[in-house]
C-alpha positions in Angstrom: -19.0 24.7 22.9 -19.1 21.6 25.6 -20.7 19.5 23.2 -18.3 20.2 20.1 -15.1 20.3 23.1 -17.0 16.3 23.7 -17.2 15.3 20.1 -13.4 16.4 19.6 -12.6 14.4 22.4 -14.6 11.3 21.3 -13.0 11.3 17.7 -9.7 11.0 19.5 -10.8 8.1 21.8 -12.1 6.4 18.1 -8.7 7.2 17.6 -6.9 5.5 19.6 -9.0 2.5 20.1 -8.4 1.9 16.5 -4.8 2.1 17.0 -5.1 0.1 19.4 -7.0 -2.5 17.7 -5.0 -2.5 14.6 -1.9 -3.0 17.1 -3.7 -6.4 18.0 -3.8 -7.7 14.4 0.3 -7.5 14.1 1.6 -11.2 15.5 1.9 -12.4 18.3 -1.6 -11.6 18.9 -2.7 -12.0 14.8 -6.2 -10.9 15.9 -6.9 -10.3 12.6 -10.6 -9.2 12.9 -9.5 -6.2 15.3 -8.1 -4.6 12.1 -11.3 -4.7 10.1 -12.9 -2.8 13.1 -10.1 -0.8 13.5 -10.0 0.5 10.2 -13.7 1.3 10.7 -13.4 3.2 13.7 -10.2 5.4 11.7 -12.7 6.0 9.3 -15.5 7.3 11.7 -12.9 8.9 13.9 -12.0 11.6 10.7 -15.4 11.4 8.9 -18.3 14.2 9.4 -20.9 13.3 11.7 -23.3 12.8 8.8 -21.4 9.3 8.2 -21.6 8.4 12.2 -24.1 5.5 12.2 -26.7 6.0 15.2 -26.8 9.5 15.1 -30.0 10.7 14.5 -31.4 12.6 11.8 -29.1 13.8 9.1 -26.6 13.9 11.8 -26.6 17.9 12.2 -25.3 19.2 15.5 -26.7 22.8 16.2 -24.1 24.9 14.9 -22.0 26.6 18.2 -21.3 30.1 17.7 -19.5 30.6 14.5 -16.9 32.8 16.4 -16.0 32.2 19.7 -16.1 35.5 22.0 -13.4 34.2 24.0 -9.6 34.0 23.2 -9.4 30.4 24.7 -12.6 29.0 22.6 -10.4 29.3 19.3 -7.9 26.7 19.4 -11.3 24.7 19.6 -12.4 25.8 15.7 -9.3 26.0 14.7 -10.0 21.9 15.1 -13.7 21.4 14.4 -16.5 23.9 12.7 -19.8 24.7 14.6 -20.9 21.2 13.6 -18.5 19.2 14.9 -16.5 18.2 11.9 -13.0 18.4 11.5 -11.0 20.7 10.0 -7.8 20.2 8.3 -5.7 20.5 11.4 -8.2 18.3 13.8 -7.8 15.6 11.2 -4.1 15.3 11.4 -4.3 15.5 15.0 -6.7 12.8 15.2 -4.3 10.7 12.3 -1.4 11.5 14.5 -2.9 10.4 17.7 -3.8 7.0 15.7 -1.0 6.6 14.4 1.0 7.4 18.1 -0.8 5.0 19.6 -0.2 2.4 16.9 3.8 2.3 16.8 4.1 2.9 20.1 2.5 -0.3 21.0 3.8 -1.9 18.0 7.8 -1.0 17.9 9.0 -0.9 21.5 11.7 -3.4 20.6 13.5 -0.5 18.8 14.1 1.4 22.0 16.0 -2.1 23.2 18.8 -1.8 20.7 18.7 2.1 20.7 16.8 3.7 23.5 13.9 5.1 24.2 14.4 8.5 22.6 15.2 6.9 19.1 12.4 4.8 19.3 9.9 7.8 20.4 11.1 9.7 17.6 10.6 6.8 15.0 6.7 6.6 16.4 6.6 10.1 15.8 8.1 10.5 12.2 5.9 7.2 11.1 3.0 9.5 13.1 3.7 12.0 10.8 2.2 10.6 7.5 -0.8 9.6 9.3 -1.5 13.3 10.7 -1.2 14.1 7.1 -3.9 11.2 6.2 -6.0 12.6 8.6 -6.0 16.3 7.0 -6.4 15.0 3.9 -9.9 12.8 4.7 -10.9 16.0 6.2 -10.6 17.7 3.6 -12.6 15.9 1.7 -15.5 16.3 4.4 -18.7 15.0 3.5 -18.7 14.6 -0.4 -20.4 11.6 -1.4 -17.0 9.8 -2.5 -14.6 10.2 0.6 -15.4 7.1 2.0 -14.4 5.7 -1.3 -11.1 7.7 -1.4 -10.1 7.0 2.3 -9.2 2.8 1.2 -7.1 4.3 -1.8 -5.2 7.6 0.6 -4.3 5.2 3.4 -2.8 2.8 0.5 -0.5 6.3 -0.9 -0.3 7.5 2.5 1.5 3.6 3.6 3.2 3.4 0.1 5.3 7.0 0.9 6.1 6.1 4.0 7.5 2.7 3.1 9.7 4.3 0.6 11.0 8.1 1.6 13.2 9.0 3.1 16.3 6.5 2.8 14.1 3.8 1.2 11.1 4.0 4.1 9.8 1.7 6.6 7.8 -1.2 5.1 7.8 -2.8 8.7 4.5 -1.1 9.8 2.6 -2.2 6.7 -1.1 -3.0 7.6 -1.1 -6.0 5.4 1.0 -7.9 7.9 -1.8 -8.1 10.0 -4.0 -10.2 7.9 -1.0 -13.1 7.9 -3.4 -15.5 9.7 -6.7 -14.0 8.1 -8.3 -14.7 4.9 -7.5 -12.0 3.3 -3.7 -13.2 3.2 -4.7 -15.1 -0.3 -4.9 -11.7 -1.8 -1.6 -11.6 -1.3 -0.9 -13.9 -4.6 -2.2 -10.9 -6.8 -1.2 -8.1 -5.0 0.8 -7.9 -2.6 0.9 -6.6 1.3 -0.6 -3.7 -1.2 -3.7 -5.1 -1.9 -3.9 -7.1 1.5 -4.0 -3.6 3.4 -5.9 -2.1 0.9 -8.9 -4.6 1.2 -8.4 -4.6 4.9 -9.7 -1.3 5.3 -12.5 -1.9 2.5 -14.0 -4.5 4.8 -13.0 -2.3 7.9 -15.7 0.5 5.6 -17.8 -2.0 4.4 -18.8 -2.9 8.3 -19.6 0.9 8.9 -22.0 0.7 6.1 -23.4 -2.1 7.3 -24.7 -0.2 10.4 -25.8 2.9 8.3 -29.5 2.4 7.3 -28.9 4.5 4.4 -25.8 2.1 3.3 -26.5 -1.3 4.2 -26.8 -2.9 0.6 -23.8 -1.4 0.0 -22.3 -2.2 2.9 -23.0 -5.7 2.4 -22.5 -5.8 -1.5 -18.9 -4.6 -0.6 -18.5 -7.4 2.4 -19.7 -9.9 -0.6 -17.1 -8.4 -3.0 -14.3 -9.2 -0.8 -15.4 -12.7 0.2 -15.5 -13.6 -3.1 -12.7 -12.1 -4.1 -10.7 -13.4 -1.7 -12.4 -17.2 -2.2 -11.2 -17.1 -5.9 -7.6 -16.0 -4.4 -8.0 -19.3 -2.7 -9.4 -21.4 -5.2 -6.8 -19.9 -8.3 -3.6 -19.0 -5.8 -1.0 -21.6 -4.3 -2.0 -24.4 -6.6 0.8 -24.8 -8.9 2.7 -27.7 -9.1 5.5 -28.7 -7.3 9.2 -29.2 -9.5 10.3 -31.4 -7.0 11.0 -31.2 -3.2 14.5 -30.1 -1.1 15.5 -31.6 2.4 16.8 -28.2 4.3 17.8 -27.9 7.5 17.9 -24.6 9.3 20.2 -24.2 12.2 19.7 -22.1 15.1 23.1 -21.9 17.3 21.5 -19.4 19.9 23.5 -16.3 21.1 25.7 -16.6 24.4 23.8 -13.3 26.6 26.3 -12.9 29.3 29.9 -12.6 30.1 31.5 -12.4 26.9 33.7 -9.4 25.0 32.9 -8.1 21.7 35.3 -10.6 20.0 34.2 -13.5 22.2 30.9 -13.1 21.8 31.0 -13.0 17.9 33.6 -16.5 17.7 31.2 -17.9 20.6 28.4 -17.2 18.1 30.1 -19.0 15.3 31.4 -22.0 17.5 27.3 -22.6 18.7 26.3 -22.9 15.2 29.4 -25.1 14.2 28.3 -27.8 17.4 24.4 -27.2 16.3 25.2 -28.3 13.0 27.7 -31.3 13.8 23.9 -32.2 15.7 22.3 -33.1 12.5 22.2 -37.0 12.5 20.3 -37.5 9.2 21.3 -37.0 5.7 20.1 -33.3 4.1 20.4 -32.0 1.0 21.5 -28.3 2.3 21.9 -26.2 5.3 21.0 -22.4 6.0 22.6 -20.8 8.8 21.2 -17.5 9.9 22.5 -13.4 9.1 25.7 -13.0 11.5 26.5 -16.4 12.3 29.7 -16.1 11.5 30.9 -12.8 11.7 34.8 -14.1 12.2 34.8 -13.4 8.9 35.9 -16.6 6.9 38.2 -15.3 4.7 40.4 -13.8 6.9 40.3 -15.5 10.0 41.7 -19.6 9.3 40.3 -20.5 12.6 36.7 -19.3 11.6 37.5 -20.8 7.7 38.6 -24.3 9.5 35.4 -24.5 12.1 33.0 -23.7 9.3 34.6 -26.5 6.9 34.6 -29.1 9.8 30.7 -28.3 10.0 30.1 -28.7 5.9 32.7 -32.2 5.8 30.1 -33.1 9.0 27.0 -32.9 7.5 28.3 -33.6 3.5 25.9 -30.7 2.4 26.5 -27.5 1.2 25.6 -24.6 4.0 24.8 -21.2 3.1 26.5 -18.8 5.9 25.7 -15.5 7.3 28.7 -13.7 7.7 30.8 -10.0 7.0 32.8 -9.2 4.1 35.1 -6.4 2.4 36.0 -5.9 -1.2 36.7 -2.8 -3.0 33.3 -1.6 -2.7 33.1 -2.1 1.5 31.7 -4.0 4.5 29.0 -6.3 3.0 26.7 -8.2 4.9 26.9 -11.3 2.8 25.1 -14.6 2.7 28.1 -17.1 1.0 27.3 -20.6 -0.4 30.4 -23.2 1.2 30.2 -26.5 -0.3 31.9 -29.7 0.4 33.2 -30.4 -2.9 34.1 -26.9 -4.6 34.9 -25.0 -1.9 33.7 -21.2 -1.9 30.3 -20.5 -3.8 27.8 -17.8 -5.2 27.1 -14.8 -2.8 24.5 -12.7 -2.0 25.1 -9.1 -0.7 22.5 -7.5 1.2 20.8 -5.0 -1.1 18.3 -3.2 1.8 20.2 -1.7 4.7 18.8 -0.5 7.6 19.4 2.8 8.0 20.6 4.3 11.1 22.0 0.5 11.9 23.4 -1.0 8.8 24.3 2.3 7.4 24.3 6.4 8.7 22.4 8.4 5.6 24.2 11.7 6.2 26.2 11.1 8.2 28.1 14.3 9.2 24.7 16.2 9.6 23.6 13.9 12.1 27.4 14.3 13.8 26.3 17.7 14.6 23.6 16.6 16.6 24.2 13.6 18.1 28.1 11.7 18.3 25.9 8.3 19.1 25.7 8.2 14.9 29.5 6.5 14.8 27.2 3.7 16.5 26.4 3.2 13.4 28.0 0.5 10.4 29.1 1.7 7.5 27.9 -1.3 5.1 27.5 -1.0 1.4 24.5 -2.4 -0.5 24.5 -5.6 -2.9 23.3 -5.0 -6.5 22.1 -8.1 -7.7 19.1 -10.3 -8.1 18.7 -12.0 -4.6 19.3 -15.4 -5.9 22.3 -18.0 -4.9 22.7 -21.5 -6.7 23.8 -24.3 -4.5 24.6 -27.7 -5.8 22.4 -29.2 -3.3 22.8 -33.6 -2.6 20.5 -35.9 -4.5 19.6 -33.0 -7.0 21.1 -33.4 -10.6 20.6 -29.6 -11.2 21.5 -26.7 -8.6 18.9 -25.0 -6.6 18.1 -21.6 -7.0 17.6 -19.8 -3.7 16.1 -16.7 -3.3 17.6 -14.5 -0.3 16.1 -11.3 2.0 18.1 -11.1 5.0 16.2 -9.8 7.7 15.0 -6.7 7.2 15.4 -7.6 3.5 12.3 -9.6 3.8 9.5 -6.0 4.6 10.6 -4.9 0.8 8.9 -6.4 -2.3 11.3 -5.9 -4.6 13.4 -8.5 -2.7 11.3 -11.2 -2.9 10.3 -10.5 -6.4 13.3 -10.0 -8.2 14.2 -13.2 -7.0 11.5 -15.5 -8.1 11.4 -14.1 -11.9 15.3 -14.6 -11.5 14.3 -18.5 -11.1 14.6 -18.9 -7.4 12.5 -22.4 -6.7 12.7 -21.7 -2.6 13.1 -18.2 -0.5 15.2 -18.0 2.9 15.0 -14.9 5.4 18.3 -15.2 7.3 18.1 -13.1 10.1 20.0 -12.3 13.5 16.9 -10.7 16.4 19.4 -12.0 19.0 19.5 -7.5 20.2 16.1 -7.7 20.3 15.6 -10.2 23.1 12.1 -11.8 24.0 9.7 -9.3 21.8 7.8 -9.1 19.3 10.3 -8.0 16.5 11.1 -12.0 15.7 7.3 -12.6 15.4 6.5 -9.4 13.4 9.2 -10.4 11.1 8.3 -14.0 11.2 4.6 -13.0 9.8 6.2 -10.8 6.8 8.0 -14.4 5.5 5.1 -16.1 5.9 3.4 -13.4 3.8 6.1 -14.0 1.2 4.9 -17.5 0.7 1.6 -16.8 0.2 2.7 -14.0 -2.5 5.0 -15.4 -3.9 4.2 -19.2 -3.9 7.6 -20.8 -2.4 8.3 -22.0 0.9 10.6 -20.3 2.9 13.1 -21.0 5.6 14.0 -19.1 8.1 17.1 -19.1 10.0 17.9 -17.3 13.0 20.6 -17.2 15.2 18.8 -16.9 18.8 14.4 -17.3 17.5 12.8 -17.4 15.9 13.4 -19.9 13.4 11.0 -21.2 10.9 10.0 -23.9 8.2 7.1 -22.5 6.3 5.0 -23.8 3.3 3.4 -22.0 0.0 0.2 -21.3 1.6 1.9 -19.8 4.4 1.5 -22.8 7.2 4.7 -22.9 9.4 5.4 -26.6 9.7 8.0 -26.2 12.7 9.0 -23.6 14.6 12.1 -22.9 17.8 11.5 -21.0 20.7 13.9 -17.3 21.1 17.2 -18.4 22.9 17.9 -22.0 22.5 20.0 -24.2 20.6 18.8 -26.3 18.0 17.7 -27.0 14.3 15.1 -27.8 11.6 15.1 -30.3 9.4 12.1 -30.3 6.6 11.4 -31.7 2.9 9.8 -28.2 1.5 8.3 -28.8 -2.1 10.5 -25.9 -4.6 8.1 -24.3 -7.5 9.4 -22.5 -10.8 6.0 -20.9 -11.4 5.5 -17.1 -10.9 2.0 -15.7 -9.6 0.2 -12.5 -10.6 2.1 -10.2 -7.6 5.4 -11.6 -8.6 4.9 -10.6 -12.3 2.4 -7.5 -12.2 2.4 -7.1 -8.2 3.8 -3.5 -7.9 1.7 -2.4 -11.2 -1.4 -3.0 -8.8 0.5 -1.0 -5.7 1.2 1.7 -8.5 -2.5 1.9 -9.7 -4.1 2.3 -6.0 -1.1 4.8 -4.9 -2.0 6.6 -8.6 -5.9 6.8 -7.6 -5.0 7.7 -3.8 -2.7 10.7 -4.8 -5.7 11.7 -7.0 -7.8 12.1 -4.2 -5.0 13.7 -1.8 -4.5 16.4 -4.6 -8.7 16.7 -5.0 -8.7 17.2 -1.5 -5.6 20.0 -1.1 -7.5 21.7 -3.9 -11.0 21.9 -2.3 -11.9 24.2 0.5 -13.1 22.5 3.7 -17.0 22.6 4.2 -17.9 24.4 6.9 -21.0 22.7 7.0 -22.1 19.1 7.1 -23.8 17.4 3.7 
C-alpha cells in the first residue's frame, strides 16, 4: 500500500516538474529544450509502469491487496490499480496537477489586470482540459499504440482548449515556446499546431531512447524530426522579396501615476504625437499601437488636430489605434491617416478578448458578480485584416495585415490577411496594464512565430513596450524596453508568396485533431486494463 502511495506521489511530482519545464520554454526564458524534456516527463507521469525507463524486468509491481480492507485506503485505489498504474480518475488528477503548475507560473500577469481570483479561476478552467487529457491517456493504459496516441490526443485537447468556449484561449499553445529553437521552422508547414505536435514527439523520442527496447525507435523519431526541421529550414522562408518598405513603429509610452481616466487617455495620445514628431529621417509609413488614441479623432476635434499635426510633420501615412462607434457599436479600430487623402481604410478587431473587450453571457454572470459591468462591449469586425496604405516612395499601395494585440494568437488572423494579399504584417498592441510582466514577451514570441509561419516581416508597435521589428525568419532586429518613449525605424522586405501553412495549415491541424479525437474515442470505449501489460 505504501509503495502504491509513493508511486502516485512520484507521478504527481513528474507532472509538476513537466509543468515547470514547459513554463521555462516560453519567453522571456525561452529554454526550448526544456519543453522536450517536459513532454517526456508528462508522458512518464501518465504512462503505465511498463513504459518507465530503468524499471527492472517488465516493470511490474507485486500487486497490492485488491480490495482494501479499510475505508481510508479506498481513495488510493480510485486513483491507481494494484500495479501502480493510473485509473481514469488518477489520470485526471495527474494531468490537472501538471497544468496548474504550468499555468500558475505562465499567467500571473492576468492577476495584475483582474485580480487573483479570476486569474486562479482561469488556471483551473484551463487545467480541466489537461485533466481530461490525463484521463484519456490513462484509459489507454499499456496498449502498444498509446505513445503514438499521446501526441495526437495532446494536440486535439490543445485545439479544443484554443477554440471553446468564446473562441478559446490560444495564448498557452505549446508551440509558442519553440520560437527560439529549431522546431520553429516547421511553422511554415503547419503553423503552431505542427510545432507543438513535433515538440511532444521529440519528448516521446527522448523517453524511447532511454528504454532499451525502444532505443532504435526513439532514435528514428529524433532523426525524422531533425530531417523534417532541416528540410523546413532549407525550403521555408526563402521566397524572393517583392520590394521593401521603411517603417517607423512609435512607442509613445503611457503616464503611470497622477492622472484621471480622461487625462490619461489624452496624455497617451500626446505622447505618441510627440514621439512621432521626433522622427528625423524619411519613412514610408508609421505604425502606432492599439489604443494610441483612445480619444476618438472622429468625435474630438482636438484629438484629430493632434494626429493631423503628426501626419503632416512626418509626411507619411500613420496607422492609428483608436476607438470608433458605428451603427453596430463600439469598435477597437486601426485606421489609416494619410497626409494627402485624409482618412483611409479601417481594420476592426475581429478576435475580441472575452471578459475584457466584451462580456459573454453578461446577464448570467451579473447574477454572480457585479464586476461583469467593468468589461467593455466592443463589437467584432468581419474583414480580412488588411488595410492598404499609400506608402511614400511606392507606386502602389502596400497591403498591411493587421492582428491587433490578442488577435495574434489566432491562426485565422494572419492567414486570412496574407491570403488577401498582405505583404507585411503588424501587431499593434496595448500592454501597459500588465506592467513589467512576461505578457509582452509571450506576445512577442507569437509575432515571431507568425513571421516564420507566413513568411512576412512583422512590425510590433506597443504603447508601453515591447515594440519590435521582426524579419520573415523570426529574427528580432530591433526592440524597445518597457515603459520608455522610443521609436524604431527599419527597412523591411515585402513578400507576396504564400507558405504551405498559409494555404493548408488549418488542414494540417484538422488531420492531427481528427486522429487525436479517434484515439480519444477509442480510449473512452476501452475498459481500463487493471493489469500491467
